[in-house]
N, C-alpha and C positions, 0 to 999 in steps of 0.2 A: 164791294166784294170781289166784282169784276180785276180792281188793280190788285188784289191781295193772292188771286188767284194768277195773274198774269206776272208777280212777282215770284212766287213760290215756282212756277213754272220756269223763270230765269234763273231760279237759284241750282233747280235739279240739273237743267241744263249746262250751268259753270262746272257742277261738282263731277259729270259726266266727263267734258273735253279735261279737267282737273284730272282725273281718272287715267285717261289714253294718255295724256304728258307722261304721268308717271310709267305706262306698262312701254312706251314710246323711249323713253331713258333705260327703263331695264331691256327694251330689246337690243338696245346700241351698246351697251355692254357686256350682253351675249353676246353678239356680232363683233365685239371686240377682239375677246376670250377666244372667239373661235378663230379670226383671224390671225391669230397672233402662232398658231399653227399650224391650220390649215388656209393659205390664201385665196382658196379657187373661190369666186363670188357666189356659184350655186351652191357650194358649202354653207357659207355664209347666208346667204338668203334661208337656206331651208332651217337653218337652226335658229334664224330669228323669228321666223315664221312659226317655228315649232314651239318657241319658250314663252309665246306671248299669245292672248285669246284675240287680238286685233284682227281684221279682215285683211286676209292678204291681199286683196285685189286692189286695197286703198294704201297699201304700203310700199315703200321704193328703200331699197336697199344700195349703200355705193360703197367703197373701200379705195383708199388712197394709201399708198405706201412711201414712206419717203425716209429713206437711207433705214433705220432699224427700227422705227416706228411704222405701225399702220394704223389707219386711223378708218372708223365706221362710221358713214353718217344715215340713221334711218328718218325717213319724211313718209307723213301720214296724215292725209285727209281724214279727219275725226267726223263724223257725220252729227249734225244737229238734228235730232229725230223727234225731241220735244214739239208738240203741238203748237202753233203758233209763232213761236219762239225760232224754230228750226227755219221758216219760212223767212222771219225776217232778217236773221243773221248770215245762215249760210254753212258749208262747210268750213270748218276752221285746219288750217294747217298747221302741225306740229313738226319740227325737226330738232335732232338732240345727233350728237357726235361722240365718240368714245375712242380712246386711244392706247393703246397698248403696245411694248415693245412687240419685235418680231422674236418668238422663239428660231432657232437653229439647230 
């Protein structure tokens, strides 16, 4: 029985990290969309944090402009909060990038 409980906790933690990965991907797309019209890093950060329920303290946003293309990279430290599993695994780093052409 303890093994099944631990297995269930691992499955729940994996699902939570997968959810965060989808949210990070969405945040990168939102950031790239905003960066295509407004390249200020503060505007991109604010759009990314408003577009997702992720903890802004664990979120990092970077922008890179090369020619007519802007790339936004979002990094997030996904917390592992499920009892026992979180202590064994630790936070998971998630990174996603999205690129869009710059609108002038």
